[in-house]
KOLBAKOL-782366 format. One line per field, with one value per residue (C-alpha): residue number from 1; x, y, z; residue in three letters. Coordinates in steps of 0.1 Angstrom, whole numbers, plus 2048, in hexadecimal, padded with zeros to 3 digits. Example, Ala and Ser with C-alpha at 12.3 -4.5 7.8 and 13.67 -1.06 7.14 Angstrom:
k <- 1, 2 .
x <- 87B, 889 .
y <- 7D3, 7F5 .
z <- 84E, 847 .
r <- ALA, SER .
This chain:
k <- 1, 2, 3, 4, 5, 6, 7, 8, 9, 10, 11, 12, 13, 14, 15, 16, 17, 18, 19, 20, 21, 22, 23, 24, 25, 26, 27, 28, 29, 30, 31, 32, 33, 34, 35, 36, 37, 38, 39, 40, 41, 42, 43, 44, 45, 46, 47, 48, 49, 50, 51, 52, 53, 54, 55, 56, 57, 58, 59, 60, 61, 62, 63, 64, 65, 66, 67, 68, 69, 70, 71, 72, 73, 74, 75, 76, 77, 78, 79, 80, 81, 82, 83, 84, 85, 86, 87, 88, 89, 90, 91, 92, 93, 94, 95, 96, 97, 98, 99, 100, 101, 102, 103, 104, 105, 106, 107, 108, 109, 110, 111, 112, 113, 114, 115, 116, 117, 118, 119, 120, 121, 122, 123, 124, 125, 126, 127, 128, 129, 130, 131, 132, 133, 134, 135, 136, 137, 138, 139, 140, 141, 142, 143, 144, 145, 146, 147, 148, 149, 150, 151, 152, 153, 154, 155, 156, 157, 158, 159, 160, 161, 162, 163, 164, 165, 166, 167, 168, 169, 170, 171, 172, 173, 174, 175, 176, 177, 178, 179, 180, 181, 182, 183, 184, 185, 186, 187, 188, 189, 190, 191, 192, 193, 194, 195, 196, 197, 198, 199, 200, 201, 202, 203, 204, 205, 206, 207, 208, 209, 210, 211, 212, 213, 214, 215, 216, 217, 218, 219, 220, 221, 222, 223, 224, 225, 226, 227, 228, 229, 230, 231, 232, 233, 234, 235, 236, 237, 238, 239, 240, 241, 242, 243, 244, 245, 246, 247, 248, 249, 250, 251, 252, 253, 254, 255, 256, 257, 258, 259, 260, 261, 262, 263, 264, 265, 266, 267, 268, 269, 270, 271, 272, 273, 274, 275, 276, 277, 278, 279, 280, 281, 282, 283, 284, 285, 286, 287, 288, 289, 290, 291, 292, 293, 294, 295, 296, 297, 298, 299, 300, 301, 302, 303, 304, 305, 306, 307, 308, 309, 310, 311, 312, 313, 314, 315, 316, 317, 318, 319, 320, 321, 322, 323, 324, 325, 326, 327, 328, 329, 330, 331, 332, 333, 334, 335, 336, 337, 338, 339, 340, 341, 342, 343, 344, 345, 346 .
x <- 875, 86B, 875, 85D, 841, 847, 846, 826, 816, 820, 811, 7F1, 7EE, 7F6, 7DB, 7C2, 7CA, 7C6, 7A4, 799, 7A3, 790, 771, 773, 777, 75B, 744, 74E, 747, 725, 71C, 724, 70F, 6F2, 6F3, 6F4, 6D6, 6C2, 6CA, 6BF, 69F, 698, 69E, 687, 66D, 66F, 66B, 64C, 63D, 643, 635, 616, 611, 616, 5FC, 5E3, 5E9, 5E4, 5C3, 5B7, 5C1, 5AF, 590, 591, 593, 576, 561, 56A, 55F, 53C, 525, 515, 536, 540, 560, 561, 54A, 552, 554, 574, 588, 583, 595, 590, 5A1, 5B9, 5D6, 5C6, 5B6, 5B1, 5AB, 5A0, 5A0, 58B, 594, 59A, 5B7, 5AA, 5BA, 5DC, 5EF, 5EF, 614, 610, 5FB, 615, 622, 5FF, 5F2, 606, 5F0, 5F6, 61B, 617, 605, 620, 63C, 62B, 626, 64B, 652, 63B, 650, 670, 67F, 686, 675, 692, 695, 66F, 66C, 68A, 67B, 659, 66A, 67F, 660, 64E, 66B, 66C, 648, 644, 64B, 662, 687, 685, 690, 67C, 68E, 69A, 692, 6A7, 6A4, 6BA, 6DA, 6DA, 6D7, 6F0, 70A, 704, 707, 6E1, 6D8, 6B7, 6AA, 691, 677, 660, 641, 62B, 639, 631, 635, 63B, 65C, 668, 666, 685, 699, 692, 6AD, 6A3, 68E, 6AB, 6A8, 682, 683, 698, 681, 661, 665, 63F, 63C, 62C, 60C, 607, 609, 5F6, 5FD, 5D8, 5BE, 5BB, 5CC, 5AC, 5AD, 58E, 583, 572, 590, 5B0, 5C4, 5CA, 5ED, 5E2, 5C5, 5DC, 5F3, 5D6, 5C5, 5E5, 5D7, 5DD, 5D4, 5B4, 5A5, 5AB, 59E, 57C, 57A, 585, 56C, 550, 558, 558, 535, 528, 538, 55B, 560, 568, 552, 533, 50F, 512, 530, 52A, 530, 530, 512, 522, 540, 52C, 525, 54A, 554, 53B, 548, 56D, 564, 57E, 57D, 571, 592, 5A5, 58A, 58A, 5AF, 5AB, 58A, 59A, 5AE, 590, 575, 559, 55B, 579, 570, 58E, 58B, 5A9, 5A7, 5C3, 5BE, 5D6, 5D5, 5E8, 5F2, 603, 621, 61F, 60B, 606, 5F4, 5E3, 5D7, 5BA, 5B5, 592, 582, 577, 58F, 5A5, 5A5, 5C7, 5D2, 5F5, 609, 614, 639, 656, 666, 683, 6A2, 6A7, 6B9, 6CE, 6DB, 6F0, 6FE, 724, 738, 752, 739, 737, 715, 702, 6E6, 6C5, 6B7, 6D3, 6D2, 6AD, 6A6, 686, 675, 652, 653, 63C, 62E, 61F, 605, 5E6, 5C5, 5A7, 58E, 56B .
y <- AF2, ACE, AC5, AE0, AD3, AAF, ABA, ACE, AB0, A99, AB1, AB3, A8D, A8C, AA6, A93, A72, A83, A91, A6F, A60, A7C, A75, A4F, A55, A6E, A54, A39, A50, A5A, A36, A2D, A4A, A40, A1C, A27, A3E, A22, A0A, A25, A2B, A06, A03, A20, A11, 9F0, A02, A14, 9F3, 9E2, A00, 9FF, 9DA, 9DE, 9F9, 9E5, 9C4, 9D6, 9E5, 9C3, 9B4, 9D1, 9CA, 9A6, 9AF, 9C8, 9AD, 993, 9AB, 9AC, 99A, 985, 977, 956, 942, 92F, 947, 947, 96D, 96A, 95E, 973, 97D, 9A1, 99E, 987, 995, 9A0, 98B, 988, 96A, 96C, 953, 958, 946, 950, 952, 933, 91E, 929, 928, 949, 94D, 96B, 956, 93B, 949, 94A, 928, 908, 8F1, 908, 905, 8DF, 8E2, 8F8, 8E0, 8C2, 8D6, 8DD, 8B8, 8AF, 8C6, 8B4, 8C3, 8AA, 8AE, 8C0, 8DA, 8DE, 8E5, 8FD, 911, 914, 920, 939, 947, 94A, 95B, 974, 97E, 97D, 99C, 98C, 985, 962, 948, 929, 907, 907, 92B, 94B, 96C, 98B, 97A, 963, 97F, 996, 97B, 97C, 9A2, 9AA, 9BA, 9C6, 9A3, 993, 9AD, 9A1, 9AA, 999, 994, 9B1, 99A, 976, 97F, 98A, 966, 960, 972, 957, 93C, 91B, 92B, 927, 901, 902, 91A, 901, 8E3, 8F6, 915, 91B, 91A, 93D, 92E, 91D, 93C, 95C, 97B, 97F, 96E, 95F, 93E, 92A, 913, 911, 8ED, 8F6, 908, 8F9, 8E4, 8BE, 8C3, 8DB, 8C5, 8A7, 8B7, 8C7, 8A6, 892, 877, 863, 86E, 859, 86B, 88D, 880, 87A, 89E, 8AB, 894, 8A1, 8C5, 8C0, 8B0, 896, 8A4, 8A5, 8C9, 8E7, 906, 8F6, 8F5, 8D3, 8DC, 8D1, 8E3, 8D8, 8E9, 8E9, 8DE, 8C0, 8B5, 8B8, 8A4, 889, 888, 886, 86C, 87B, 874, 891, 898, 89B, 8B0, 8C7, 8CD, 8D5, 8E9, 90A, 909, 900, 917, 90F, 931, 948, 96D, 97A, 977, 974, 97E, 979, 98A, 986, 99E, 994, 9A8, 992, 982, 99A, 995, 9A4, 995, 9A9, 99A, 9A9, 99F, 9A9, 9A2, 9B2, 9CF, 9C5, 9D3, 9CE, 9CF, 9C6, 9B8, 995, 998, 988, 96A, 974, 962, 958, 974, 960, 94B, 969, 972, 979, 95C, 973, 980, 9A3, 9B4, 9B9, 9D0, 9BC, 9D2, 9C9, 9A4, 9A2, 9B8, 9A7, 9AD, 9BB, 9E1, 9F5, A08, 9E8, 9E7, 9FC, 9FD, 9F5, A11, A0B .
z <- 6C2, 6BB, 6DF, 6ED, 6D7, 6E3, 708, 702, 6F0, 70E, 727, 713, 712, 737, 740, 72B, 73D, 75F, 755, 74A, 76C, 77F, 76A, 771, 796, 797, 785, 79F, 7BC, 7AD, 7A7, 7CB, 7D7, 7C0, 7CC, 7F0, 7EA, 7D9, 7F6, 80F, 7FC, 7FB, 820, 827, 811, 823, 844, 837, 82B, 84C, 860, 84A, 84F, 874, 876, 862, 875, 896, 88A, 87F, 8A1, 8B3, 89E, 8A8, 8CD, 8CA, 8BA, 8D4, 8F0, 8E3, 8FC, 8E1, 8D3, 8E2, 8DF, 8BE, 8AC, 886, 886, 89B, 87D, 85E, 83E, 837, 815, 803, 817, 838, 853, 878, 890, 8B4, 8D0, 8F0, 910, 934, 94C, 95E, 943, 950, 970, 983, 98B, 9A2, 9BA, 9C0, 9E2, 9F0, 9E4, 9EE, 9D9, 9BB, 9C1, 9C0, 99F, 991, 99D, 98D, 96D, 96C, 971, 954, 93F, 948, 967, 983, 9A5, 9B5, 999, 997, 9BC, 9BB, 99E, 9AF, 9CF, 9BC, 9A9, 9CA, 9DB, 9BE, 9C5, 9EA, 9FF, A19, A16, A24, A0B, A07, A0B, 9E6, 9DE, 9D8, 9EA, 9EA, 9F7, 9D9, 9C0, 9D2, 9CE, 9A8, 9A8, 9A7, 9C9, 9BB, 9B7, 9BE, 9B8, 9D5, 9C1, 9A7, 985, 96D, 94E, 947, 938, 95B, 966, 951, 96B, 985, 98A, 979, 95D, 945, 945, 945, 927, 914, 91D, 916, 900, 900, 927, 926, 918, 939, 94F, 956, 96B, 974, 989, 9AC, 9A3, 99B, 97E, 967, 963, 942, 932, 941, 928, 92C, 93A, 956, 960, 962, 97C, 98E, 995, 997, 981, 961, 93E, 93B, 959, 94A, 928, 938, 943, 920, 90F, 926, 91E, 8F8, 8F8, 8E0, 8C0, 8D0, 8C3, 8D9, 8DA, 8CB, 8D8, 8E8, 8FE, 922, 943, 967, 978, 99B, 9AF, 9BB, 998, 990, 9AE, 9A5, 982, 98E, 9A8, 9C0, 9E5, 9FA, A0A, 9E9, 9D9, 9F7, 9F2, 9CD, 9CE, 9D8, 9B7, 9A1, 991, 979, 968, 96B, 96B, 958, 932, 91B, 8F6, 8DE, 8BD, 8A0, 882, 862, 844, 82A, 83B, 859, 879, 89B, 8B9, 8D4, 8F6, 909, 92D, 939, 95B, 97C, 981, 964, 940, 930, 90C, 902, 8E5, 8E7, 8EF, 8DD, 8ED, 904, 90E, 933, 944, 95D, 941, 936, 958, 958, 966, 976, 98F, 980, 97C, 95C, 951, 951, 935, 91E, 927, 921, 903, 8FA, 91C, 919, 915, 92C, 90F, 8FF, 91B, 91B, 92D, 918, 916, 924 .
r <- MET, ASN, TYR, SER, ARG, SER, VAL, SER, HIS, TRP, ARG, PHE, LYS, GLY, ASP, ARG, GLY, SER, SER, LEU, MET, ILE, VAL, ILE, TRP, SER, MET, MET, ILE, MET, SER, ILE, ALA, VAL, ILE, GLY, LEU, VAL, GLU, TYR, MET, ASP, PHE, GLY, LEU, ASP, GLU, ASP, ILE, VAL, ALA, GLU, LYS, ASP, PHE, GLN, ALA, ARG, LYS, LEU, ALA, GLU, SER, GLY, ILE, THR, LEU, ALA, LEU, HIS, PRO, GLN, ILE, GLN, ALA, GLY, ASP, PRO, LEU, LEU, ALA, GLN, SER, VAL, SER, ALA, ALA, LYS, SER, TYR, SER, VAL, THR, ILE, SER, ASN, GLU, GLY, ALA, ARG, LEU, ALA, VAL, ASN, GLN, LEU, PRO, ALA, LEU, PRO, GLU, LEU, ARG, ARG, VAL, CYS, ARG, ASP, LEU, PHE, GLY, ARG, TRP, GLY, LEU, ASP, LEU, ASP, LYS, SER, THR, ALA, LEU, VAL, ASP, CYS, ILE, SER, ASP, TRP, ILE, ASP, VAL, ASP, ASN, ASP, ALA, ARG, ILE, GLN, GLY, ALA, GLU, ASN, ASP, TYR, TYR, VAL, ALA, LEU, GLY, PHE, PRO, GLU, TYR, PRO, ARG, ASN, ARG, PRO, PHE, ASP, SER, LEU, GLU, GLU, MET, LEU, GLN, VAL, PRO, GLY, MET, GLU, GLU, LEU, ASP, GLN, LEU, LYS, PRO, ASP, TRP, ARG, ASP, ALA, PHE, THR, LEU, TYR, GLY, ASP, GLY, LYS, ILE, ASP, ILE, HIS, GLU, ALA, PRO, TRP, GLU, LEU, LEU, SER, VAL, LEU, PHE, ILE, THR, ASP, GLY, ALA, TYR, VAL, ASP, ARG, VAL, ILE, LYS, PHE, ARG, LEU, GLY, ALA, ASP, GLY, ILE, ARG, TYR, THR, ASP, ASP, ASP, GLU, ARG, PHE, ALA, SER, MET, ALA, ALA, LEU, ARG, ASN, PHE, LEU, GLN, LEU, GLU, ALA, ARG, LYS, PHE, ALA, ARG, LEU, GLU, PRO, LEU, ILE, THR, LEU, SER, HIS, PRO, ILE, GLN, ARG, ILE, GLU, SER, ARG, GLY, SER, VAL, SER, ASP, TYR, SER, LYS, THR, LEU, ILE, ALA, ILE, VAL, GLY, PRO, GLY, ILE, ARG, VAL, LEU, ARG, GLU, LYS, PRO, GLU, ILE, SER, LYS, PRO, PHE, LEU, ALA, ALA, LEU, PRO, THR, ASP, GLY, SER, SER, ALA, ASP, PRO, THR, THR, GLU, ASN, PRO, ASP, ALA, GLU, SER, PRO, ASP, THR, THR, ALA, THR, LEU, SER, ASP .
């Protein structure tokens, strides 16, 4: 009898211990589930906050572009940089595409290719590499399959496993230039090279808008010479976009100021304009620590609105060394997406 009671008592204690373990495990599982739910809710909340900031920043940037398109608004107007609230603001810059080198015009304009080659040299490429890169860019654009002296046509890309290259058409985006041989090294030497190029225009360089560096390679001259041009443009106060800014009234006035011999000026004149017709507006909307930049290109037959793309990595830098092919869309994930471009409404 005592033995039975002892066994029953042992079983009772064992059952109670098992129940306690089940409760503990259940509490652990519930705790893990609750923690996971909280983390998921936090992640979702963060996503909602970012989406809201993105929306507001875009609207601010669009407002800046709308303001800049008003015919009475000029570059440098104080209205182009405003704080809407303590956390929200927009800033807008107005220039034109003549301040940049029109890359899609390289095959048609030998003197522009010379300017581009010299610009690459100023950024650190030697003459041979600069010439080769300009040739490869030109071969990517032109419609024929005849490689320039240091260029690259279809045979070159076929050997690398990319029979669809070159595209033999104008670049759709500046990011596409990263697929050209030689751009890897240039991208390392000059990460902000995109600021010197445009997809639009006829290749003419605006003497009133072009930066110092572009003018120096255009005129093949020393810094002091270009400094005179910049000083003239800024006027007496030395400040850009003020009432005393100076402009050259004619090509003859420009030639007299530059004091270039007629032969040299005649060679450069086809690349020069006193007023480029294609306007460029960059508008940045900011909400706290988040910002978005939109670019509007407006001119005869051109009305384009797009987001400023993220910086991409050179495509050919990631080519496989074993000669196998690769998917360009996976090697260049940051390439400009087609849905980021829209046509501005009239």
